[in-house]
N, CA, C and O atoms as a GROMACS GRO file, in nm:
protein
  360
    1MET      N    1  -0.333   1.162   0.676
    1MET     CA    2  -0.332   1.235   0.551
    1MET      C    3  -0.193   1.242   0.490
    1MET      O    4  -0.178   1.246   0.368
    2VAL      N    5  -0.092   1.244   0.573
    2VAL     CA    6   0.044   1.249   0.523
    2VAL      C    7   0.073   1.127   0.437
    2VAL      O    8   0.143   1.137   0.336
    3GLY      N    9   0.020   1.012   0.476
    3GLY     CA   10   0.040   0.890   0.399
    3GLY      C   11  -0.016   0.900   0.258
    3GLY      O   12   0.035   0.835   0.166
    4SER      N   13  -0.119   0.982   0.240
    4SER     CA   14  -0.177   0.998   0.106
    4SER      C   15  -0.079   1.065   0.011
    4SER      O   16  -0.074   1.031  -0.107
    5PHE      N   17   0.000   1.161   0.062
    5PHE     CA   18   0.101   1.222  -0.023
    5PHE      C   19   0.205   1.118  -0.063
    5PHE      O   20   0.257   1.120  -0.174
    6GLY      N   21   0.235   1.026   0.029
    6GLY     CA   22   0.326   0.917  -0.003
    6GLY      C   23   0.268   0.826  -0.110
    6GLY      O   24   0.340   0.778  -0.197
    7LEU      N   25   0.137   0.801  -0.102
    7LEU     CA   26   0.071   0.717  -0.202
    7LEU      C   27   0.083   0.779  -0.340
    7LEU      O   28   0.104   0.708  -0.438
    8ILE      N   29   0.069   0.909  -0.349
    8ILE     CA   30   0.083   0.979  -0.477
    8ILE      C   31   0.221   0.951  -0.537
    8ILE      O   32   0.232   0.913  -0.654
    9MET      N   33   0.324   0.968  -0.457
    9MET     CA   34   0.461   0.946  -0.502
    9MET      C   35   0.485   0.799  -0.537
    9MET      O   36   0.549   0.768  -0.637
   10ASP      N   37   0.434   0.709  -0.454
   10ASP     CA   38   0.453   0.566  -0.478
   10ASP      C   39   0.387   0.521  -0.608
   10ASP      O   40   0.443   0.438  -0.681
   11THR      N   41   0.271   0.574  -0.637
   11THR     CA   42   0.199   0.537  -0.759
   11THR      C   43   0.274   0.585  -0.883
   11THR      O   44   0.281   0.514  -0.983
   12ILE      N   45   0.330   0.706  -0.876
   12ILE     CA   46   0.411   0.756  -0.987
   12ILE      C   47   0.533   0.668  -1.007
   12ILE      O   48   0.568   0.636  -1.120
   13ALA      N   49   0.597   0.628  -0.897
   13ALA     CA   50   0.715   0.540  -0.907
   13ALA      C   51   0.678   0.405  -0.969
   13ALA      O   52   0.753   0.352  -1.050
   14GLU      N   53   0.564   0.351  -0.930
   14GLU     CA   54   0.520   0.224  -0.987
   14GLU      C   55   0.498   0.237  -1.138
   14GLU      O   56   0.538   0.149  -1.214
   15GLY      N   57   0.434   0.344  -1.179
   15GLY     CA   58   0.411   0.367  -1.321
   15GLY      C   59   0.540   0.384  -1.398
   15GLY      O   60   0.551   0.338  -1.512
   16PHE      N   61   0.638   0.448  -1.337
   16PHE     CA   62   0.768   0.468  -1.402
   16PHE      C   63   0.834   0.335  -1.435
   16PHE      O   64   0.896   0.320  -1.540
   17ASP      N   65   0.820   0.239  -1.346
   17ASP     CA   66   0.882   0.108  -1.367
   17ASP      C   67   0.807   0.021  -1.468
   17ASP      O   68   0.850  -0.090  -1.498
   18ARG      N   69   0.696   0.069  -1.519
   18ARG     CA   70   0.623  -0.006  -1.622
   18ARG      C   71   0.691   0.006  -1.758
   18ARG      O   72   0.657  -0.068  -1.851
   19ASP      N   73   0.784   0.098  -1.772
   19ASP     CA   74   0.869   0.113  -1.891
   19ASP      C   75   0.795   0.151  -2.018
   19ASP      O   76   0.846   0.128  -2.128
   20GLY      N   77   0.680   0.207  -2.007
   20GLY     CA   78   0.609   0.252  -2.126
   20GLY      C   79   0.541   0.384  -2.100
   20GLY      O   80   0.487   0.406  -1.991
   21ASN      N   81   0.544   0.473  -2.197
   21ASN     CA   82   0.488   0.606  -2.181
   21ASN      C   83   0.339   0.604  -2.146
   21ASN      O   84   0.295   0.674  -2.056
   22LYS      N   85   0.263   0.524  -2.219
   22LYS     CA   86   0.118   0.520  -2.196
   22LYS      C   87   0.085   0.466  -2.056
   22LYS      O   88  -0.002   0.519  -1.988
   23GLU      N   89   0.155   0.361  -2.016
   23GLU     CA   90   0.132   0.306  -1.882
   23GLU      C   91   0.173   0.406  -1.774
   23GLU      O   92   0.105   0.421  -1.673
   24PHE      N   93   0.285   0.474  -1.798
   24PHE     CA   94   0.331   0.573  -1.701
   24PHE      C   95   0.227   0.684  -1.684
   24PHE      O   96   0.193   0.722  -1.572
   25ILE      N   97   0.177   0.735  -1.796
   25ILE     CA   98   0.074   0.840  -1.790
   25ILE      C   99  -0.049   0.790  -1.715
   25ILE      O  100  -0.110   0.865  -1.639
   26ASN      N  101  -0.085   0.664  -1.737
   26ASN     CA  102  -0.200   0.607  -1.668
   26ASN      C  103  -0.180   0.608  -1.516
   26ASN      O  104  -0.271   0.644  -1.441
   27PHE      N  105  -0.061   0.569  -1.472
   27PHE     CA  106  -0.034   0.568  -1.329
   27PHE      C  107  -0.023   0.710  -1.272
   27PHE      O  108  -0.061   0.734  -1.158
   28VAL      N  109   0.029   0.802  -1.351
   28VAL     CA  110   0.032   0.942  -1.307
   28VAL      C  111  -0.112   0.992  -1.290
   28VAL      O  112  -0.141   1.069  -1.199
   29SER      N  113  -0.200   0.949  -1.379
   29SER     CA  114  -0.341   0.985  -1.368
   29SER      C  115  -0.402   0.930  -1.238
   29SER      O  116  -0.480   0.998  -1.172
   30PHE      N  117  -0.365   0.807  -1.202
   30PHE     CA  118  -0.410   0.750  -1.074
   30PHE      C  119  -0.362   0.838  -0.959
   30PHE      O  120  -0.435   0.860  -0.861
   31SER      N  121  -0.241   0.888  -0.970
   31SER     CA  122  -0.185   0.974  -0.866
   31SER      C  123  -0.265   1.102  -0.852
   31SER      O  124  -0.287   1.152  -0.741
   32LYS      N  125  -0.309   1.156  -0.965
   32LYS     CA  126  -0.392   1.278  -0.961
   32LYS      C  127  -0.523   1.248  -0.887
   32LYS      O  128  -0.573   1.331  -0.811
   33GLY      N  129  -0.577   1.130  -0.911
   33GLY     CA  130  -0.697   1.088  -0.838
   33GLY      C  131  -0.672   1.076  -0.689
   33GLY      O  132  -0.759   1.108  -0.608
   34SER      N  133  -0.553   1.030  -0.652
   34SER     CA  134  -0.518   1.021  -0.510
   34SER      C  135  -0.511   1.159  -0.446
   34SER      O  136  -0.544   1.174  -0.328
   35ALA      N  137  -0.469   1.260  -0.522
   35ALA     CA  138  -0.469   1.397  -0.470
   35ALA      C  139  -0.613   1.443  -0.443
   35ALA      O  140  -0.638   1.516  -0.347
   36SER      N  141  -0.705   1.402  -0.528
   36SER     CA  142  -0.846   1.433  -0.504
   36SER      C  143  -0.899   1.359  -0.382
   36SER      O  144  -0.980   1.413  -0.306
   37ASP      N  145  -0.854   1.235  -0.363
   37ASP     CA  146  -0.891   1.160  -0.242
   37ASP      C  147  -0.844   1.234  -0.117
   37ASP      O  148  -0.918   1.246  -0.020
   38LEU      N  149  -0.723   1.283  -0.123
   38LEU     CA  150  -0.667   1.356  -0.009
   38LEU      C  151  -0.747   1.483   0.018
   38LEU      O  152  -0.769   1.520   0.134
   39LYS      N  153  -0.789   1.549  -0.088
   39LYS     CA  154  -0.872   1.669  -0.071
   39LYS      C  155  -1.004   1.633  -0.002
   39LYS      O  156  -1.050   1.707   0.086
   40SER      N  157  -1.064   1.522  -0.040
   40SER     CA  158  -1.186   1.476   0.023
   40SER      C  159  -1.165   1.445   0.172
   40SER      O  160  -1.247   1.480   0.256
   41GLN      N  161  -1.054   1.379   0.202
   41GLN     CA  162  -1.020   1.348   0.341
   41GLN      C  163  -1.002   1.476   0.423
   41GLN      O  164  -1.038   1.482   0.541
   42THR      N  165  -0.947   1.578   0.359
   42THR     CA  166  -0.926   1.706   0.426
   42THR      C  167  -1.060   1.769   0.464
   42THR      O  168  -1.076   1.822   0.574
   43PHE      N  169  -1.156   1.764   0.372
   43PHE     CA  170  -1.289   1.816   0.403
   43PHE      C  171  -1.352   1.741   0.520
   43PHE      O  172  -1.412   1.802   0.609
   44ARG      N  173  -1.338   1.608   0.520
   44ARG     CA  174  -1.395   1.529   0.630
   44ARG      C  175  -1.328   1.563   0.763
   44ARG      O  176  -1.396   1.576   0.865
   45ALA      N  177  -1.197   1.577   0.762
   45ALA     CA  178  -1.123   1.610   0.885
   45ALA      C  179  -1.167   1.746   0.938
   45ALA      O  180  -1.181   1.764   1.059
   46PHE      N  181  -1.188   1.840   0.847
   46PHE     CA  182  -1.233   1.974   0.891
   46PHE      C  183  -1.376   1.968   0.944
   46PHE      O  184  -1.406   2.029   1.047
   47ASP      N  185  -1.463   1.894   0.874
   47ASP     CA  186  -1.602   1.881   0.919
   47ASP      C  187  -1.612   1.817   1.057
   47ASP      O  188  -1.702   1.849   1.134
   48LYS      N  189  -1.520   1.726   1.088
   48LYS     CA  190  -1.520   1.659   1.218
   48LYS      C  191  -1.438   1.735   1.323
   48LYS      O  192  -1.416   1.686   1.434
   49ILE      N  193  -1.394   1.853   1.285
   49ILE     CA  194  -1.316   1.941   1.372
   49ILE      C  195  -1.187   1.873   1.420
   49ILE      O  196  -1.147   1.888   1.536
   50LEU      N  197  -1.123   1.799   1.331
   50LEU     CA  198  -0.996   1.735   1.362
   50LEU      C  199  -0.878   1.824   1.324
   50LEU      O  200  -0.767   1.805   1.373
   51ILE      N  201  -0.904   1.922   1.235
   51ILE     CA  202  -0.801   2.018   1.195
   51ILE      C  203  -0.859   2.158   1.201
   51ILE      O  204  -0.980   2.178   1.195
   52THR      N  205  -0.770   2.256   1.215
   52THR     CA  206  -0.814   2.395   1.222
   52THR      C  207  -0.845   2.447   1.080
   52THR      O  208  -0.813   2.382   0.981
   53GLU      N  209  -0.908   2.562   1.075
   53GLU     CA  210  -0.936   2.623   0.945
   53GLU      C  211  -0.806   2.658   0.872
   53GLU      O  212  -0.798   2.646   0.750
   54GLU      N  213  -0.706   2.699   0.946
   54GLU     CA  214  -0.576   2.731   0.887
   54GLU      C  215  -0.514   2.605   0.825
   54GLU      O  216  -0.462   2.609   0.713
   55GLN      N  217  -0.518   2.493   0.898
   55GLN     CA  218  -0.466   2.367   0.846
   55GLN      C  219  -0.546   2.322   0.724
   55GLN      O  220  -0.490   2.275   0.624
   56PHE      N  221  -0.678   2.336   0.733
   56PHE     CA  222  -0.766   2.300   0.622
   56PHE      C  223  -0.728   2.376   0.496
   56PHE      O  224  -0.708   2.316   0.390
   57ASN      N  225  -0.717   2.508   0.508
   57ASN     CA  226  -0.684   2.591   0.391
   57ASN      C  227  -0.548   2.554   0.333
   57ASN      O  228  -0.530   2.549   0.212
   58LYS      N  229  -0.452   2.530   0.420
   58LYS     CA  230  -0.318   2.493   0.374
   58LYS      C  231  -0.322   2.360   0.298
   58LYS      O  232  -0.263   2.347   0.192
   59LEU      N  233  -0.393   2.262   0.354
   59LEU     CA  234  -0.400   2.130   0.289
   59LEU      C  235  -0.476   2.136   0.157
   59LEU      O  236  -0.436   2.072   0.059
   60ILE      N  237  -0.585   2.211   0.153
   60ILE     CA  238  -0.662   2.224   0.028
   60ILE      C  239  -0.575   2.287  -0.079
   60ILE      O  240  -0.575   2.242  -0.194
   61ASN      N  241  -0.501   2.391  -0.042
   61ASN     CA  242  -0.412   2.456  -0.139
   61ASN      C  243  -0.302   2.360  -0.186
   61ASN      O  244  -0.267   2.359  -0.304
   62MET      N  245  -0.249   2.281  -0.095
   62MET     CA  246  -0.147   2.183  -0.132
   62MET      C  247  -0.204   2.079  -0.228
   62MET      O  248  -0.138   2.041  -0.325
   63CYS      N  249  -0.326   2.033  -0.202
   63CYS     CA  250  -0.389   1.935  -0.291
   63CYS      C  251  -0.408   1.993  -0.431
   63CYS      O  252  -0.379   1.926  -0.530
   64GLU      N  253  -0.457   2.114  -0.438
   64GLU     CA  254  -0.478   2.177  -0.568
   64GLU      C  255  -0.346   2.197  -0.642
   64GLU      O  256  -0.338   2.176  -0.763
   65LEU      N  257  -0.243   2.238  -0.570
   65LEU     CA  258  -0.112   2.255  -0.630
   65LEU      C  259  -0.060   2.123  -0.685
   65LEU      O  260  -0.008   2.117  -0.797
   66GLU      N  261  -0.074   2.016  -0.606
   66GLU     CA  262  -0.029   1.884  -0.651
   66GLU      C  263  -0.106   1.838  -0.774
   66GLU      O  264  -0.048   1.785  -0.868
   67LYS      N  265  -0.237   1.857  -0.773
   67LYS     CA  266  -0.318   1.818  -0.888
   67LYS      C  267  -0.274   1.894  -1.013
   67LYS      O  268  -0.267   1.836  -1.122
   68ASN      N  269  -0.245   2.022  -0.998
   68ASN     CA  270  -0.199   2.102  -1.112
   68ASN      C  271  -0.062   2.056  -1.162
   68ASN      O  272  -0.039   2.048  -1.282
   69LYS      N  273   0.027   2.027  -1.068
   69LYS     CA  274   0.160   1.979  -1.107
   69LYS      C  275   0.150   1.844  -1.179
   69LYS      O  276   0.216   1.822  -1.280
   70ILE      N  277   0.068   1.756  -1.125
   70ILE     CA  278   0.052   1.624  -1.186
   70ILE      C  279  -0.011   1.638  -1.324
   70ILE      O  280   0.030   1.569  -1.418
   71GLY      N  281  -0.108   1.727  -1.339
   71GLY     CA  282  -0.170   1.752  -1.470
   71GLY      C  283  -0.068   1.802  -1.571
   71GLY      O  284  -0.068   1.759  -1.686
   72ALA      N  285   0.019   1.894  -1.528
   72ALA     CA  286   0.123   1.947  -1.617
   72ALA      C  287   0.222   1.836  -1.654
   72ALA      O  288   0.269   1.829  -1.768
   73PHE      N  289   0.254   1.751  -1.558
   73PHE     CA  290   0.344   1.638  -1.581
   73PHE      C  291   0.285   1.543  -1.684
   73PHE      O  292   0.355   1.496  -1.773
   74MET      N  293   0.156   1.516  -1.672
   74MET     CA  294   0.087   1.429  -1.768
   74MET      C  295   0.090   1.491  -1.908
   74MET      O  296   0.117   1.422  -2.006
   75TYR      N  297   0.064   1.619  -1.916
   75TYR     CA  298   0.064   1.689  -2.044
   75TYR      C  299   0.202   1.679  -2.109
   75TYR      O  300   0.214   1.652  -2.228
   76TYR      N  301   0.306   1.701  -2.029
   76TYR     CA  302   0.443   1.692  -2.079
   76TYR      C  303   0.471   1.554  -2.141
   76TYR      O  304   0.524   1.545  -2.252
   77PHE      N  305   0.435   1.449  -2.070
   77PHE     CA  306   0.464   1.315  -2.120
   77PHE      C  307   0.376   1.277  -2.238
   77PHE      O  308   0.419   1.199  -2.323
   78LYS      N  309   0.256   1.329  -2.246
   78LYS     CA  310   0.172   1.302  -2.363
   78LYS      C  311   0.233   1.361  -2.488
   78LYS      O  312   0.220   1.305  -2.597
   79LYS      N  313   0.301   1.475  -2.474
   79LYS     CA  314   0.363   1.542  -2.588
   79LYS      C  315   0.508   1.498  -2.612
   79LYS      O  316   0.566   1.531  -2.715
   80SER      N  317   0.564   1.426  -2.519
   80SER     CA  318   0.705   1.389  -2.523
   80SER      C  319   0.734   1.281  -2.628
   80SER      O  320   0.649   1.197  -2.658
   81GLU      N  321   0.854   1.286  -2.681
   81GLU     CA  322   0.900   1.180  -2.771
   81GLU      C  323   0.957   1.063  -2.693
   81GLU      O  324   0.985   0.959  -2.752
   82ILE      N  325   0.974   1.079  -2.565
   82ILE     CA  326   1.024   0.971  -2.480
   82ILE      C  327   0.915   0.866  -2.469
   82ILE      O  328   0.803   0.897  -2.429
   83LYS      N  329   0.946   0.743  -2.504
   83LYS     CA  330   0.844   0.639  -2.507
   83LYS      C  331   0.868   0.526  -2.409
   83LYS      O  332   0.780   0.442  -2.392
   84GLY      N  333   0.982   0.521  -2.345
   84GLY     CA  334   1.009   0.415  -2.249
   84GLY      C  335   1.083   0.300  -2.311
   84GLY      O  336   1.098   0.292  -2.433
   85GLN      N  337   1.129   0.210  -2.228
   85GLN     CA  338   1.212   0.099  -2.274
   85GLN      C  339   1.134  -0.006  -2.351
   85GLN      O  340   1.195  -0.081  -2.428
   86LYS      N  341   1.003  -0.014  -2.333
   86LYS     CA  342   0.925  -0.116  -2.403
   86LYS      C  343   0.919  -0.087  -2.553
   86LYS      O  344   0.905  -0.179  -2.634
   87ILE      N  345   0.929   0.038  -2.588
   87ILE     CA  346   0.916   0.077  -2.728
   87ILE      C  347   1.054   0.105  -2.784
   87ILE      O  348   1.124   0.196  -2.738
   88LYS      N  349   1.092   0.027  -2.882
   88LYS     CA  350   1.226   0.043  -2.941
   88LYS      C  351   1.220   0.143  -3.055
   88LYS      O  352   1.131   0.138  -3.140
   89ARG      N  353   1.315   0.233  -3.054
   89ARG     CA  354   1.324   0.332  -3.162
   89ARG      C  355   1.400   0.273  -3.280
   89ARG      O  356   1.487   0.188  -3.264
   90ASN      N  357   1.365   0.318  -3.398
   90ASN     CA  358   1.435   0.274  -3.519
   90ASN      C  359   1.570   0.339  -3.528
   90ASN      O  360   1.645   0.314  -3.623
   0.00000   0.00000   0.00000
């Protein structure tokens, strides 16, 4: 499950290097989906008794926090005047 948090960060980094606001937001959106994947994995781990209830609750809360942060980040960039290197300003 720890690797999934890395995937979230890696996907955001990949989107950043696309040099365009719309592409970046798209990759950030993929990252939000990865947070949902991690939440699903957490439920499966708990159902299979691989993690304790305390670990489960902590991970679920972390997933929700990450999804909220990523959503706020997406909102910020949708409203931002920053457009990336692909788009030249006049």
